[in-house]
C-alpha positions as CSV (number, residue, x, y, z in Angstrom):
1,M,10.3,-10.8,9.3
2,L,8.5,-12.1,12.1
3,H,5.1,-10.8,13.2
4,W,3.5,-10.6,16.9
5,S,0.8,-8.5,18.7
6,D,1.8,-8.5,21.9
7,P,4.5,-6.2,23.5
8,D,4.9,-8.6,26.2
9,A,5.8,-11.5,23.8
10,T,8.5,-9.8,21.5
11,P,10.9,-11.9,20.4
12,S,14.3,-12.2,22.4
13,E,16.5,-11.8,18.7
14,L,14.5,-8.4,18.1
15,T,15.1,-6.5,21.6
16,P,17.3,-4.5,22.4
17,C,16.4,-2.8,18.8
18,V,15.6,0.4,16.9
19,A,12.4,1.1,16.6
20,T,9.5,3.4,14.9
21,F,5.5,3.4,15.0
22,G,2.9,4.6,13.0
23,N,-0.2,3.6,10.2
24,F,2.2,3.4,7.8
25,D,-0.7,3.2,5.0
26,G,0.8,2.8,1.4
27,V,4.6,3.1,3.0
28,H,4.8,6.1,0.6
29,R,7.7,7.8,0.4
30,G,7.3,10.3,3.6
31,H,7.4,6.8,5.4
32,R,10.5,5.8,3.4
33,A,12.4,8.5,4.9
34,I,11.8,6.9,8.3
35,L,12.3,3.9,7.9
36,D,15.4,4.5,6.1
37,E,16.7,5.8,9.0
38,L,15.5,3.4,11.0
39,V,17.2,1.1,9.6
40,R,20.3,3.2,9.6
41,Q,20.4,3.9,13.1
42,G,19.8,-0.3,13.5
43,R,22.6,-0.9,11.2
44,D,25.0,1.8,12.8
45,R,24.8,0.3,16.5
46,G,24.6,-3.4,15.2
47,L,20.2,-3.5,16.4
48,P,17.5,-4.7,14.5
49,V,14.7,-2.7,13.6
50,V,11.1,-2.6,14.8
51,A,8.1,-0.7,13.1
52,V,5.0,-1.0,15.5
53,T,1.5,-0.4,14.0
54,F,-2.4,-1.4,14.3
55,D,-5.3,-2.8,13.2
56,P,-7.8,-1.7,12.2
57,H,-6.8,1.9,11.1
58,P,-7.6,3.8,14.8
59,A,-10.0,6.0,12.8
60,A,-12.2,3.0,12.1
61,V,-12.6,2.4,16.0
62,M,-12.8,5.7,17.0
63,H,-14.5,7.7,14.0
64,P,-15.7,4.5,11.9
65,E,-17.8,7.3,9.6
66,H,-14.7,8.3,8.7
67,A,-13.0,5.7,8.3
68,P,-10.2,5.9,5.5
69,E,-9.9,3.6,2.8
70,I,-7.0,1.4,3.5
71,I,-4.1,2.1,0.7
72,A,-2.2,-1.4,0.8
73,P,-3.7,-3.3,3.8
74,G,-1.9,-5.8,6.2
75,R,-0.4,-8.4,4.2
76,L,0.5,-5.6,1.5
77,R,1.6,-2.8,4.0
78,D,3.8,-5.6,5.6
79,E,5.7,-7.0,2.2
80,L,6.6,-3.0,2.1
81,L,8.1,-2.5,5.1
82,E,9.9,-6.2,4.6
83,E,11.5,-4.0,1.5
84,A,12.1,-1.4,3.3
85,G,14.4,-3.4,5.4
86,V,12.5,-3.6,8.9
87,D,12.9,-7.2,11.1
88,G,9.8,-7.7,12.5
89,V,6.4,-5.8,13.1
90,L,4.3,-5.4,16.2
91,V,1.2,-5.3,15.0
92,L,-1.1,-3.9,18.2
93,P,-5.0,-4.4,17.9
94,Y,-6.7,-1.4,18.1
95,T,-9.7,-1.7,20.3
96,L,-11.6,1.1,22.5
97,E,-9.6,-0.2,25.8
98,F,-6.3,0.3,23.8
99,A,-7.7,3.7,22.7
100,R,-8.5,4.4,26.3
101,T,-4.1,4.2,27.4
102,S,-2.7,7.1,27.9
103,A,0.2,8.6,25.5
104,V,2.6,7.8,28.5
105,D,1.5,4.1,29.4
106,Y,1.5,3.6,25.2
107,V,5.4,4.3,24.8
108,V,6.7,3.0,28.2
109,G,4.8,-0.1,28.1
110,T,5.5,-0.8,24.7
111,F,9.0,0.8,23.5
112,V,10.9,1.0,27.2
113,E,9.4,-2.3,28.5
114,G,8.0,-4.3,25.8
115,L,11.0,-3.8,23.0
116,D,13.9,-2.4,25.2
117,A,13.8,0.3,22.4
118,Q,17.4,2.1,22.6
119,V,16.4,4.3,19.7
120,L,13.2,5.7,18.5
121,V,12.5,7.7,15.2
122,V,9.6,9.2,14.4
123,G,8.7,11.9,12.0
124,A,8.1,15.8,13.4
125,D,4.8,15.6,12.4
126,T,4.0,12.7,15.2
127,K,1.3,13.8,17.2
128,G,-2.3,12.4,18.4
129,F,-1.6,9.1,19.9
130,G,-2.7,8.1,23.3
131,A,-6.0,8.9,25.4
132,D,-7.0,12.1,24.4
133,Y,-4.6,12.4,21.9
134,T,-2.4,14.2,23.8
135,G,1.4,12.3,22.6
136,D,3.1,14.7,20.6
137,V,7.4,14.9,19.6
138,S,7.6,16.8,23.1
139,L,6.2,14.6,25.5
140,L,8.4,11.7,23.3
141,R,11.2,14.1,24.4
142,E,10.7,14.1,27.7
143,L,10.4,10.5,27.6
144,A,13.5,9.8,26.1
145,E,14.9,11.7,29.1
146,E,13.5,9.8,31.7
147,H,13.8,6.3,30.4
148,D,17.2,6.7,28.6
149,F,16.6,5.9,24.8
150,A,17.4,8.2,21.8
151,L,14.8,9.8,19.9
152,V,14.9,10.9,16.2
153,V,13.0,13.3,14.7
154,I,12.5,13.6,11.3
155,D,11.4,16.7,9.3
156,D,8.6,16.3,6.9
157,Q,9.9,15.0,3.6
158,G,8.2,16.7,-0.2
159,D,8.7,18.3,-2.9
160,G,6.2,21.3,-2.7
161,Q,3.6,19.1,-1.4
162,R,3.5,17.0,2.0
163,W,3.8,13.2,1.1
164,S,0.9,11.8,2.9
165,S,-1.4,9.1,2.6
166,S,-4.4,11.4,2.2
167,A,-3.2,13.1,-0.4
168,V,-2.5,9.3,-2.2
169,R,-6.3,8.9,-1.6
170,A,-7.0,11.8,-3.5
171,H,-5.3,11.0,-6.5
172,L,-6.5,7.7,-6.8
173,A,-10.1,8.7,-6.3
174,E,-9.6,10.6,-8.9
175,G,-8.1,8.1,-11.3
176,D,-4.3,10.1,-10.9
177,V,-2.1,7.4,-10.5
178,T,0.8,8.9,-12.0
179,A,0.6,11.8,-8.9
180,A,-0.1,9.1,-6.6
181,G,3.2,7.0,-7.7
182,E,5.1,10.0,-7.2
183,I,4.1,10.3,-3.7
184,L,4.9,6.4,-2.9
185,G,7.3,6.6,-5.0
186,R,6.5,3.4,-6.8
187,P,3.8,2.7,-9.2
188,H,0.1,2.0,-6.9
189,R,-0.8,-1.9,-6.3
190,V,-3.8,-4.7,-5.8
191,V,-3.1,-7.6,-5.4
192,G,-5.5,-10.5,-6.1
193,E,-6.5,-14.2,-7.2
194,V,-8.2,-14.2,-10.7
195,V,-11.4,-15.7,-11.3
196,H,-13.8,-16.1,-14.5
197,G,-15.5,-13.4,-15.5
198,H,-18.2,-13.0,-18.1
199,H,-15.6,-13.8,-21.5
200,R,-16.8,-11.1,-23.0
201,G,-13.2,-10.2,-23.4
202,R,-12.1,-13.1,-25.2
203,D,-14.6,-13.2,-27.4
204,L,-13.5,-9.6,-28.3
205,G,-10.6,-10.9,-29.0
206,Y,-8.9,-8.9,-25.7
207,P,-8.8,-11.9,-23.2
208,T,-8.4,-10.0,-19.8
209,A,-7.8,-11.3,-15.8
210,N,-10.3,-10.8,-13.9
211,L,-9.4,-10.0,-10.0
212,A,-11.6,-11.4,-7.0
213,D,-13.7,-8.8,-5.4
214,D,-11.7,-9.6,-1.9
215,S,-8.2,-8.4,-3.3
216,L,-5.9,-6.1,-2.0
217,G,-5.1,-2.6,-2.5
218,L,-7.4,0.4,-2.9
219,V,-9.2,0.5,-6.0
220,P,-8.5,3.5,-7.9
221,A,-11.5,5.1,-9.8
222,D,-13.4,3.9,-12.8
223,G,-11.4,4.3,-15.9
224,V,-8.6,2.4,-18.2
225,Y,-4.8,2.8,-17.2
226,A,-1.8,1.2,-18.4
227,G,0.0,-0.5,-15.8
228,W,1.6,-3.6,-15.3
229,L,0.5,-7.0,-14.3
230,T,2.9,-9.4,-12.1
231,R,2.4,-13.3,-11.8
232,L,3.6,-13.6,-7.9
233,D,3.2,-17.6,-8.2
234,R,6.0,-17.8,-10.8
235,P,9.6,-17.0,-9.5
236,E,11.3,-13.6,-10.1
237,D,13.2,-14.5,-13.0
238,A,10.7,-16.6,-15.1
239,P,9.6,-15.5,-18.1
240,D,6.2,-14.1,-18.4
241,R,6.4,-12.6,-14.6
242,R,5.9,-9.4,-15.3
243,L,3.7,-8.3,-18.4
244,P,2.5,-4.9,-19.6
245,A,-1.2,-4.4,-19.4
246,A,-4.2,-2.1,-20.5
247,V,-6.5,-2.4,-16.9
248,S,-10.0,-1.8,-17.1
249,V,-11.9,-0.7,-14.1
250,G,-15.8,-0.3,-13.4
251,T,-18.8,-1.9,-14.1
252,N,-18.8,-2.4,-18.2
253,P,-21.3,0.3,-19.0
254,T,-21.6,-0.8,-22.4
255,F,-22.9,-4.3,-21.5
256,E,-25.2,-2.6,-18.8
257,G,-22.7,-4.1,-15.7
258,Q,-23.3,-3.3,-12.4
259,V,-20.1,-5.3,-10.4
260,R,-17.2,-3.3,-10.3
261,V,-14.4,-5.2,-12.0
262,V,-10.2,-4.9,-12.1
263,E,-9.6,-6.4,-15.3
264,G,-6.1,-6.5,-17.2
265,Y,-5.5,-7.4,-21.0
266,V,-2.0,-8.4,-21.5
267,L,-0.6,-7.2,-24.6
268,D,-0.6,-9.2,-27.2
269,R,-1.1,-12.4,-25.6
270,T,-4.1,-14.5,-26.0
271,D,-2.1,-17.6,-25.0
272,L,-2.3,-16.8,-21.1
273,D,-3.8,-19.2,-18.8
274,L,-4.1,-17.0,-15.3
275,Y,-7.3,-18.2,-13.6
276,D,-6.5,-19.3,-10.1
277,E,-2.9,-17.2,-10.0
278,Q,-2.0,-15.0,-7.6
279,V,-1.3,-11.8,-9.5
280,A,-0.3,-8.1,-8.4
281,V,-1.7,-5.0,-10.9
282,D,1.0,-2.0,-11.0
283,F,-1.3,1.7,-12.0
284,V,1.4,3.4,-14.1
285,G,-1.1,5.6,-15.9
286,R,-4.6,6.9,-16.5
287,V,-5.2,6.4,-20.3
288,R,-9.1,7.5,-20.3
289,P,-12.3,7.6,-18.2
290,T,-14.7,4.7,-18.5
291,L,-17.1,5.2,-21.0
292,R,-20.5,3.9,-22.6
293,F,-20.6,2.9,-26.2
294,D,-23.2,2.6,-28.3
295,S,-22.3,-0.3,-30.2
296,V,-19.1,-3.3,-30.0
297,E,-17.3,-1.6,-33.0
298,E,-17.4,1.5,-31.4
299,L,-16.3,-0.4,-28.3
300,L,-13.4,-2.0,-30.5
301,E,-12.0,1.0,-31.9
302,A,-11.7,2.4,-28.3
303,M,-9.9,-1.2,-27.0
304,A,-7.5,-0.3,-30.0
305,E,-6.7,3.1,-28.8
306,D,-6.3,2.0,-25.6
307,V,-3.7,-0.2,-26.3
308,R,-2.0,1.9,-28.1
309,R,-1.7,4.4,-25.3
310,T,-1.4,2.1,-23.1
311,R,2.2,1.2,-25.2
312,E,2.9,4.6,-25.2
313,I,2.8,5.1,-21.3
314,L,5.0,2.0,-20.6
315,G,7.6,2.6,-23.5
316,V,6.6,-1.3,-25.2
317,P,7.0,-1.3,-28.9
318,E,4.4,-3.1,-30.5
319,G,4.5,-7.0,-30.5
């Protein structure tokens, strides 16, 4: 998938095209409905498909005090867009100067002149783009007629609730990774390098892979979760690439910890050396909140129960 940041520098093989635009944070099921239609339109017309997005998130520039935490930043977002079938991602640098661009100039400059978009696919709730947040679907209809491109509008998606990035963030903040996964259409993922920790888990018989603090992906609320640990440096068909894991998020209050850590114990495995590997942790279900135990013995009893519940949630038999 091609990646660039200036509409005037669009690769020749991606024009003309079918296009869409949005923040695409998390690339949830609502986004996927738009992307699925985007890909279908491209296939039917024999055209490449392009997604236009922004970096940083517009709210981080316009209202930094209210800027949302990003569910799947940068590389994670782009990987999800590629999986959806997108051929190219135009990432527009979002600045105060860019924010002063009128909605008309944004659409004409980006999609008509830059991308030569023959079709623009958007959600029915598309609004608030361009200077003074004046852009909406009505304006897009006018511009489509004036500049001779087709506009395809996708109705709101959701099973009784609107699928949105805000809803995903709210669920993750509560530790409800199951509800977040239902909106995303997949388990929520955090990706990072495995680094050395305090090695307490190994001493206790539950060695964990600690993710570096610059990992990508919104970390859910403190607690213990059932999930999968994927070793991204290994081939997809390699043994031990995707492994069931009990995942802890928190500061380890039993040991007076201060730093928030994501660490995963791969079930039944004490032989793995994961240091310096890139891994993905997929959060499937919450086992319990973080607790402080009065003794190591109580902690060990809780960890044994965490492993049992993790097996139950993942459907993994005892090894």
